[in-house]
N, C-alpha and C positions, 0 to 999 in steps of 0.2 A: 504494500500500500504506500503510495507516494504521499508525503506530507510536507508541504512547503511552508507551513505556518511557523513563523518565528516565535509565536507565543508558546510553543511547546518545548522551549529550552529547558524547562524544569524536569522533563522526562528523559533527559540525556545525561544524567549524572554530571552536570556542570552547574555551578551556581550562576545566577543572573549576572553577577559581577564578572565572572570568568568569561561568559558568553559575550558580554559587551566589550571586554578588553580584547578578546580574539577578533571580534568584528572591527574594532578600531585599528588593530595591528594590520589587518588585511587592507583596510582603506589607506593606511599610511604607506604600506609597501607596494600595493598593487593598483592604487587609484580608486576613485570614488564610485566606480561601477563594479568593483569586485564583490563577490558574494562568497560566503563560507558555508559549507555543508558538513555536518558531522555524520559519520556513518560507522558501522562496525559495532564492536562490543560496548561502546559508550551509550548505545541506545537501549541496552538491556539493563533495566533497573534492578534485576535480580543478581547481576554480575557484580564482582568486586574488582577493584584495581584495573589493570589493563592499560594499554597505550591509548592514545587519542588519535583517531583517524579523521583527517580533515581533507576536504576537497576545496581548493580555491578555484572559483569559477571566474573567468575573465572574458569579457566580450570582444576584446581586441587581441591580436597576435602578441606573443611574448618574445622579446629579444633574447633573453638569457634565462630559460626556464629552470635550469639546475640551480643557478644562483638565487633566484627568487624563492624557490621551494626550500632551499637550505636556510636562507635568512628568516623566512616565515617560521619554519620548524624550530630554529634556534630561539627566536623570540617567544614563541608560544611555550617551548620547553621551560624557559626561564620563568614565564608567567605561572606555569603549572608546577613550579618547584622541582624541576628535574624529571617530571613524568615524560616518558618517551612519546614523541609526536611524529606521526607519519603524515606527510603532505602529498596529495595528489593534485596535479594541475589540470584544469580543463580550459582550453583556449582554441580558437579557430585554427591555429597553425600547428597544433599538437595532435599526435595520433590518439585516437579514442580506442581504449582497450576494454575488455570485459569488466575490469574493476570499476571503470567509469560508469558503466551501466548499473552496477550494483549500487554505487554511491548515489546516482541520480534517482534510482528506484526506491531505495530504502533510507537514504539520508534525510536529515532534517536541516533546514536553513537556520543559521543563527541570526 
């Protein structure tokens, strides 16, 4: 079930402050049209711990995707007190893989 409602951030094992800070980091690093989607184990309220899987969605082509993903991951990792953060990028000039389909289908926008 696809759920694009940002109001559901309380169901993804992130605080409202964490979700807001992650959104702000995305805007700072990737521009004002960037969107962030949480997917994976963080959507399971019964789970504990685990890494944070994020997809950074960009409407424009990305010049240096590896650098952008690494910077975003490092900043969110610091925000999350060392929690492992995996970042997936979705942009017009990047290959779309099956993991993107999962993130779009199951993920929730912050």
